[in-house]
C-alpha positions in Angstrom: 123.1 -17.9 85.7 124.6 -17.5 89.1 125.0 -20.7 91.1 123.1 -20.0 94.4 124.9 -22.8 96.1 128.2 -20.9 95.9 126.8 -17.8 97.7 128.7 -17.0 100.9 125.7 -17.1 103.3 127.5 -15.8 106.4 129.0 -12.9 104.4 125.6 -12.1 102.9 124.0 -12.2 106.3 126.6 -9.9 107.8 126.1 -7.4 104.9 122.4 -7.4 105.3 122.6 -6.9 109.1 125.0 -4.0 108.4 122.2 -2.4 106.3 119.7 -3.0 109.2 122.1 -1.4 111.7 122.7 1.6 109.4 118.9 2.1 108.9 118.1 2.0 112.7 121.2 4.1 113.5 120.3 6.8 110.9 116.7 7.0 112.2 118.0 7.3 115.8 120.4 10.1 114.9 117.8 11.9 112.9 115.4 11.8 115.9 118.1 13.0 118.3 119.2 15.9 116.0 116.8 18.4 117.5 117.1 21.2 120.0 113.8 20.3 121.5 113.7 16.6 122.5 110.0 15.7 122.7 108.9 12.5 124.4 108.4 10.9 121.0 111.9 11.8 119.9 113.8 10.5 123.0 111.8 7.4 123.3 112.3 6.8 119.6 116.1 7.2 120.1 116.1 4.6 122.8 114.0 2.3 120.6 116.5 2.6 117.8 119.3 1.8 120.3 117.4 -1.4 121.4 116.9 -2.3 117.7 120.6 -2.0 116.9 121.4 -4.1 120.0 118.9 -6.7 118.8 120.6 -7.0 115.4 123.9 -8.0 117.1 122.2 -10.2 119.7 120.1 -12.2 117.3 123.1 -12.9 115.1 125.3 -14.1 117.9 122.5 -16.2 119.4 121.9 -18.2 116.3 125.4 -18.5 114.9 127.6 -18.7 118.0 125.1 -19.7 120.7 126.1 -16.9 123.0 125.3 -13.3 123.7 127.2 -10.4 122.3 127.3 -8.8 125.7 125.0 -8.5 128.8 124.1 -4.9 127.8 123.1 -5.8 124.3 121.1 -8.8 125.6 119.2 -6.5 128.0 118.6 -3.8 125.4 117.4 -6.4 122.9 115.0 -8.0 125.4 113.6 -4.6 126.3 112.8 -3.7 122.6 109.1 -4.8 122.8 108.4 -2.7 126.0 110.2 0.3 124.6 108.3 0.0 121.4 105.1 -0.1 123.4 106.1 3.1 125.2 107.0 4.7 121.8 103.6 3.8 120.3 101.7 5.0 123.4 103.4 8.5 123.1 103.1 8.5 119.3 99.5 7.4 119.0 98.0 8.9 122.2 99.3 12.5 121.7 100.5 12.9 125.3 102.8 16.0 125.8 104.3 14.2 128.8 104.6 10.5 129.5 102.4 9.6 132.5 104.6 7.9 135.2 102.4 4.7 135.2 103.4 4.0 131.6 107.0 3.1 132.8 105.5 0.2 134.7 105.4 -1.8 131.5 109.2 -1.6 130.8 109.8 -2.2 134.5 107.7 -5.3 134.5 109.5 -6.6 131.4 112.8 -6.0 133.1 111.6 -7.8 136.2 110.7 -10.8 134.0 114.0 -10.7 132.1 116.2 -10.9 135.3 115.2 -14.4 136.4 115.4 -15.7 132.8 118.9 -14.3 132.5 120.2 -15.4 135.9 118.6 -18.8 136.4 120.7 -21.8 135.4 119.7 -23.8 132.3 116.8 -26.1 133.0 113.0 -26.4 133.1 112.5 -23.4 135.4 114.5 -21.1 133.1 112.6 -22.4 130.0 109.3 -21.6 131.8 110.6 -18.1 132.6 111.4 -17.4 128.9 108.0 -18.8 127.8 106.3 -16.3 130.2 108.6 -13.6 128.8 107.4 -14.4 125.3 103.8 -14.4 126.3 104.2 -11.0 127.9 105.8 -9.7 124.6 102.9 -11.1 122.7 100.4 -9.3 125.0 102.3 -6.1 124.6 102.1 -6.3 120.8 98.4 -7.1 120.9 97.8 -3.9 122.9 99.9 -2.0 120.4 97.5 -3.2 117.7 94.6 -2.1 119.8 96.1 1.4 120.4 96.7 1.8 116.6 93.1 0.7 115.8 91.3 2.6 118.6 92.6 6.0 117.6 92.6 5.5 113.8 89.3 7.2 113.2 89.9 10.3 115.4 93.5 10.9 114.3 93.7 14.2 112.4 97.3 13.8 111.2 96.9 12.1 107.8 100.4 10.7 107.6 100.3 9.3 111.1 96.8 7.9 110.5 98.1 6.0 107.4 101.1 4.7 109.3 99.3 3.4 112.4 98.4 0.0 110.9 101.7 -0.7 109.1 103.9 0.2 112.1 102.0 -1.9 114.5 101.5 -4.9 112.1 105.1 -4.9 111.0 106.5 -4.9 114.5 104.0 -7.6 115.6 104.8 -9.8 112.6 108.5 -9.6 113.4 107.9 -10.4 117.0 106.1 -13.6 116.0 109.0 -14.5 113.6 111.5 -13.9 116.3 109.5 -16.0 118.8 109.3 -18.9 116.4 113.0 -18.8 115.7 114.0 -18.4 119.3 112.2 -21.6 120.3 113.7 -23.6 117.5 110.5 -23.8 115.4 112.5 -23.0 112.2 114.6 -25.4 110.1 118.0 -24.9 111.8 120.0 -22.0 113.1 121.2 -20.8 109.7 117.8 -20.5 108.2 116.4 -18.9 111.4 119.2 -16.3 111.4 118.7 -15.5 107.7 114.9 -15.2 108.1 115.4 -12.8 111.0 118.1 -10.9 109.0 115.8 -10.3 106.1 113.0 -9.3 108.5 115.3 -6.8 110.3 116.4 -5.2 107.1 112.8 -4.7 106.0 111.9 -3.4 109.4 114.9 -1.0 109.6 114.3 0.5 106.1 110.6 0.7 106.7 111.1 2.5 110.1 113.5 5.0 108.5 111.1 5.7 105.6 108.1 5.9 107.8 109.5 8.1 110.6 111.8 10.3 108.6 109.4 11.0 105.8 106.5 11.8 108.2 108.8 13.8 110.4 108.1 16.4 112.0 104.4 15.6 111.8 104.8 12.5 113.9 107.4 13.6 116.5 106.5 17.3 117.2 105.5 18.2 120.6 101.8 18.1 121.6 100.3 21.0 123.5 100.9 20.8 127.2 97.9 20.4 129.5 95.9 23.6 129.5 97.9 25.0 126.6 96.1 26.0 123.4 97.2 24.2 120.3 99.7 26.1 118.2 97.5 27.3 115.3 98.9 26.9 111.8 96.9 29.4 109.8 97.1 28.9 106.1 97.7 31.8 103.8 94.6 33.2 102.1 95.8 31.8 98.8 96.2 28.3 100.3 92.5 28.2 101.3 90.1 27.4 98.5 86.6 28.9 98.5 85.4 25.4 99.5 87.8 25.4 102.5 86.6 28.8 103.6 83.0 27.6 103.4 83.7 24.5 105.4 85.6 26.6 108.1 82.7 29.0 108.3 80.2 26.2 108.8 82.5 24.5 111.3 82.7 27.7 113.3 78.9 28.1 113.3 78.4 24.5 114.3 80.9 24.6 117.2 80.4 28.2 118.5 76.7 28.9 117.8 75.0 25.6 117.7 77.5 24.0 120.2 77.3 20.6 118.6 80.1 19.5 120.8 77.6 19.0 123.5 76.3 15.9 121.7 77.5 12.7 123.3 77.8 10.8 120.1 79.6 13.5 118.1 82.2 11.9 115.8 84.4 13.2 112.9 81.9 11.6 110.5 78.9 13.2 112.1 80.6 16.6 112.2 81.6 16.2 108.5 78.0 15.5 107.6 76.8 18.5 109.5 79.2 20.9 107.7 78.7 19.1 104.3 82.4 18.2 103.8 84.3 14.9 103.2 86.0 13.6 106.3 89.5 13.9 104.9 88.9 17.6 104.1 87.6 18.3 107.6 90.6 16.5 109.2 93.0 18.5 107.1 91.4 21.8 108.0 91.1 21.1 111.8 94.7 19.9 111.8 96.4 22.2 109.3 94.5 25.4 109.9 93.3 25.1 113.5 96.3 23.2 114.8 94.7 20.2 116.5 96.2 16.8 116.2 93.4 14.7 117.6 89.6 15.0 117.1 88.8 14.0 120.7 91.1 16.7 122.1 89.5 19.2 119.7 86.0 18.5 121.0 87.0 18.0 124.6 88.8 21.3 124.6 85.4 23.1 124.2 83.8 20.8 126.8 86.5 21.5 129.4 86.3 25.2 128.9 82.5 25.1 129.4 83.0 22.8 132.4 85.4 25.3 134.1 82.8 28.1 133.7 80.0 25.9 135.0 82.0 24.6 138.0 82.9 28.2 139.0 79.3 29.5 138.7 77.8 29.8 142.2 74.3 29.5 140.6 75.2 25.9 139.6 76.7 24.9 142.9 73.8 22.4 143.5 74.5 20.6 140.3 76.7 17.5 140.7 79.9 17.1 138.8 78.4 14.2 136.9 75.4 16.2 135.8 77.7 18.9 134.4 79.7 16.2 132.6 76.6 14.7 131.0 75.3 18.1 129.9 78.6 18.8 128.2 78.6 15.6 126.1 80.7 13.2 128.2 79.2 9.7 128.3 80.4 8.9 131.8 82.2 10.6 134.7 85.5 8.8 134.3 86.5 10.2 130.9 85.4 13.7 132.1 87.6 13.5 135.2 90.6 12.3 133.2 90.2 15.0 130.5 89.6 17.7 133.0 92.6 16.8 135.1 94.8 16.5 132.0 93.8 20.0 130.9 93.9 21.8 134.3 96.1 19.6 136.6 93.3 19.3 139.2 90.1 17.3 139.6 86.7 19.0 138.8 85.8 19.0 142.5 89.0 20.7 143.5 88.5 23.3 140.7 85.0 24.0 142.0 86.3 24.5 145.5 89.0 26.8 144.4 87.0 28.8 141.9 83.7 29.2 143.8 83.8 32.3 146.0 83.4 31.6 149.7 80.1 32.8 151.3 80.4 35.5 153.9 80.1 34.3 157.5 76.8 35.0 159.1 77.0 37.1 162.2 74.5 38.0 164.8 74.6 41.8 165.1 73.3 43.2 168.3 71.2 46.3 168.0 70.1 48.9 170.5 66.6 47.4 170.4 67.8 43.9 171.4 66.3 42.8 174.7 68.5 43.4 177.7 70.5 40.5 179.1 69.2 39.2 182.4 71.5 38.7 185.2 71.1 35.1 186.4 72.7 36.0 189.7 69.9 38.3 190.6 
């Protein structure tokens, strides 16, 4: 039996960290190897760069009590914020990253600077505790994002990966925080615990992202752009699939069930008499939609554009039109409408509604003659 006491721990740790670096680097290269760099891809590449930097930084921090370099320290510290940005693009199906989302990495950077520049002491310790608290809040929000869209996600692989991706990263963040603040049993154990966690995280990331690619990282339709349909061949559709699609077409086009405020994937599946997983597969694989909310809201927005451009409905308020089309409140309607058209509903109505002709007083020959006041 091998004597565990004679194992070269430093060499073992370096070997394991090399595996982690290789896994993160391979994932980053795979994401970058595309002619069309979607937001998910390029943010994923940055995330893998931050992960590689963290592998070096955490090793030097625990074994040599110094940083590998200022750049790797910065990239390592930004990993949580970049991961949040990656998850927001991956889970929210946004074709373009809204500018406000970059406020989170900017805020984390603003917090990192005083912690990095302040001299050792109580003030610097407080700064790093606040930094850790912000990282925890970021990961909690990632968990909320993963859970919030789980039911409406039409991409089965991504739906199954939502929980594991968020939970694994959050668990590692907690391990890192405990080790950083000396809550482990010495630097050697802390470094080895982080090493094993990084190896598992690196291999897990590679398997999750590369196996599910391109379903996870393909581009979402731009605002106002119809989803790219992926029609199945006739032989690929079973008679049951054709029946479900026919019922779905009748429910959406004739019965207009999308006007119902409480319409969900479960409700729609019950209406067409199909299991949820089959309906998800058909809406995604055959009709080309990645998200159930976008699938339903697409119908609502098209109807809203017609209603807002109709002069006969000019007296109807925007909120009334929104409620009639199934939106629970005005805020989600405004956001969905602007994302699809680039303008607000009010601006759309003003541009689409034809202007009324100016009323003019036309003088006729029978008009009474003008009197001369000077007479």
